[in-house]
N, C-alpha and C positions, 0 to 999 in steps of 0.2 A: 802517264795519264794522270790528269788532275781531277779529283772528285769535286763535283758541284756541291758546295756546303748546304745548298737549299734542299738537297735530298736527305732529309733528316734521318730516315730509316737506314739508308745506306751508310751515312756517316756514323751512326750509332754502332752498326755492325763492324765497320772497318776500324773504328776506334778501339773496340773490344779486341779485335784481332791483333792490332798493333800492340796493345797492352799485354796480351798473352804471349806475344813474341818477344817481349822485353823492352819494347821501345815506348816507354811511358811518355816521353816528351812528344812524340808524334801523335799519340793517342790524345794527349791534352790539347794539342793544337787543333786537331780535328773537331773535338767537342766544343772548344771555344768558338771556332768558326761556325759550326752548326747552330749553336745556341744563340747566335746573333740573329738568326732567321727563325728560330723556334724557342723563344725565351721561356715558354711555358712547359718545356719538356723536363719535368721535375726529376724523373729517373736519371736522365743524362746529367743534370746539374748535380745531383747527389753523388753520382759516380765521379764526376769531374772534381768535386771538392775532395773526395777520398784520394784520387790520383795525385792532386796537387800536394796534399799532406804527405803522401808517401814519397813523392819526388823530393820534397824538402828534406825529409829524413835521409833518403838514400843519397842525396847530394853530398852528405858528409861522410859517406861510407865508401869502401873500396869494393871492387868486383873481381872475382877470380873465375876464369872460364876454362873448361876442359872440353873434351869431345861431347859430353852429354849434359853436364851440369854447369850452371852459373850460380856462384855463391856470392852474395853481397854481405859484407861484414865490416867491423871496425878494424881497420888495418893496424892500428896502434897496439891492440891487445889480443886480437883473435886470429892472427895469421895461421897459427898452428891448429886452431879449432876448425878453420875453414878447410885445411888440408884433410883433417880427420873426417869432417862432414862429407867431403867428396868420396873418400875411401869407403865409408860406411854405406852411403847411398849407392855407390857403384856395385858393391857386393850384393846389396838387397835388390837392386834393379834386375840382375840376372836371376836371382833366386825366385823372386816373385813372378818374373816373366815366364820362367819355366813352369810354374804352377798354373798360371792363367793362360799360357800360350799366346801372349801378346807382348810385343816389344816396341812401344811407341818410339818413333824416330825424332820427334820434336824435342827441343832443348827444355830441360827442367830447371826452373828458377827457384832458388832457396835464399831466404834472407834471415840472418841471425841478428836479432834485436836485443836491446836492453828490455827489461820487464816493462818499463813505462812506454817505450816505443811500441812494443807489441800490443799493449792495451789500447794505445791511442790509434794505431793503424787498423787493427782488426776489430776492435770493439767487442772482443770475445769476453765471456764471463770469467770471473776470477779463477774458477776451477780448471779452465782450459790451459793446457801446457803446449799447445801447438795449433796451427790452423792451416787449412788448404782452401784456397779460393781461385785455383788456377796456378797459384804459386805456393810453395811450402814456406811457412813462416814459423819461426821458433824463437822463444825468448831464451837467453843464455845465462841468466842469473844463477849462480851456484853450480854451474855445469861441472867445474873442476872437482867438486865434492861428490858428484854422482854421474860419471860418464856413462855408466850402464843405462841409466834412465834416459839420458840425452840421446843415446843411440836408439833406444826403443822408440822414442818420440819421432825421430827422423824416419825410421822404417814404417811406423804407424801412418804418418802423413803420406809417405810415398805409396803405401798400399792403398790408401784412400784414392790417390790419383789414378792408380792402376785400375781400380774398380770403376771409376768414372770413365776411363778410356774405353771400357767395354760397352758403356751405355746400358748396363744391366744392373738393376737394383732389386734384390729379393725382399719381400715384406718380412718383417721380423717374426711374424707368426709362423711363417714357413720354415724359419730357422730352428724352431722348437721341436721339429719332427726329424725323423731319420733322413740323412742325405742320400740314402740308397736309391731313392726314386729319381734323383737328378742324373743328367748326363755328366760326363767327366768335366766338361767346361763349366756347367752349372755348379757342380760340387766344388770346383776350385774357387768360384766367386763366392759361394756360400761360406766356405771356410775362411776366406779373407774377410768377408763382411762380418762374420761371427767374431773374429779377433778384434775387428774395429769396434764393434758394439760393446764387447766385453771391456775393452780398454776405455771406451768412453764412459761406461758405467763406473769403472774403478776410479776414474778421475772425478766424476761427478759426486760420487758417494764418499770417497775417502775411507776413513775407518768405519763408516756406517755400512760399508759393503757387507760386513758380517751379518747385519740385520737381514739384508736381502737373502743371503745364503742360508740363514737359519729358516727363513720363511719357505724358501724353495725346498729345503731339506725336510721340512715337516709336511710336505705335500701340497702346499699352497701354490696357486698359479703365479705367474710372473706379475700379473696385474695386482693380485691380492698382496703379494710380498712387498710391493712398492708403497702400498697405502700407509704403513707406519712411518715411511720416510717422507711423506708429503708430496709424492710424485704420482702422476698418472701415466700409465704405460703408453697411452695414445699420444700424450704430449711428448714423452721422451722419444718415441718412434718418429714422430713428426720432425723433431729437431735433428735426429741422426740421419734420417733419409734425406732431409733438405741439404745436409752437407755432402751426402754421397751422390746425389743426382748430378749428372753432367750439365 
């Protein structure tokens, strides 16, 4: 069945589905056709520009597929790293799935970028060491010097995907209290989300994390402890929850 490109809303949704299934070329074609009939659809045009840029980069890379993961990487230098990535994520998939009680069946896409490619494609801030926008994206500069950190980033981004798959996000204020009031499923999400938030804070603050911990240790609230660091708790929560929401 052929989609009528004049149906802009349907084309927008189908293009997003094709992209998340890993067929970026089909997604680009759908949006190009739809935009000829709806040139003012700015959100679609912005997404199309992003997909074109990603396709240009990925066209120079190789793809490795297994039963659950597709890893896109530089075949000249990262073949061993791609194999390692699949092994780490596969172990984490079952471990996290057991905690959350959810085992999504759709394929998980992972791209290993150079530092510059990662910044160009994701537009993430300098403190970010990974991203998830339906696909896991990780820069690999200096990985050989710190494989433990690389593994942690992979698992961190996978955990974010798993939280999104549940369609449940718990406000950060609720994570500051005891988890005993939660059901087992809610507690599992709260645990994974807490790890995600703590990791995001560590990356954002770096060595300044000690200032936050000192503030909390002295009895200050989370909001008060962030003030010396030039951060507002509401702004940080908004950024984190935006990444977690499906």
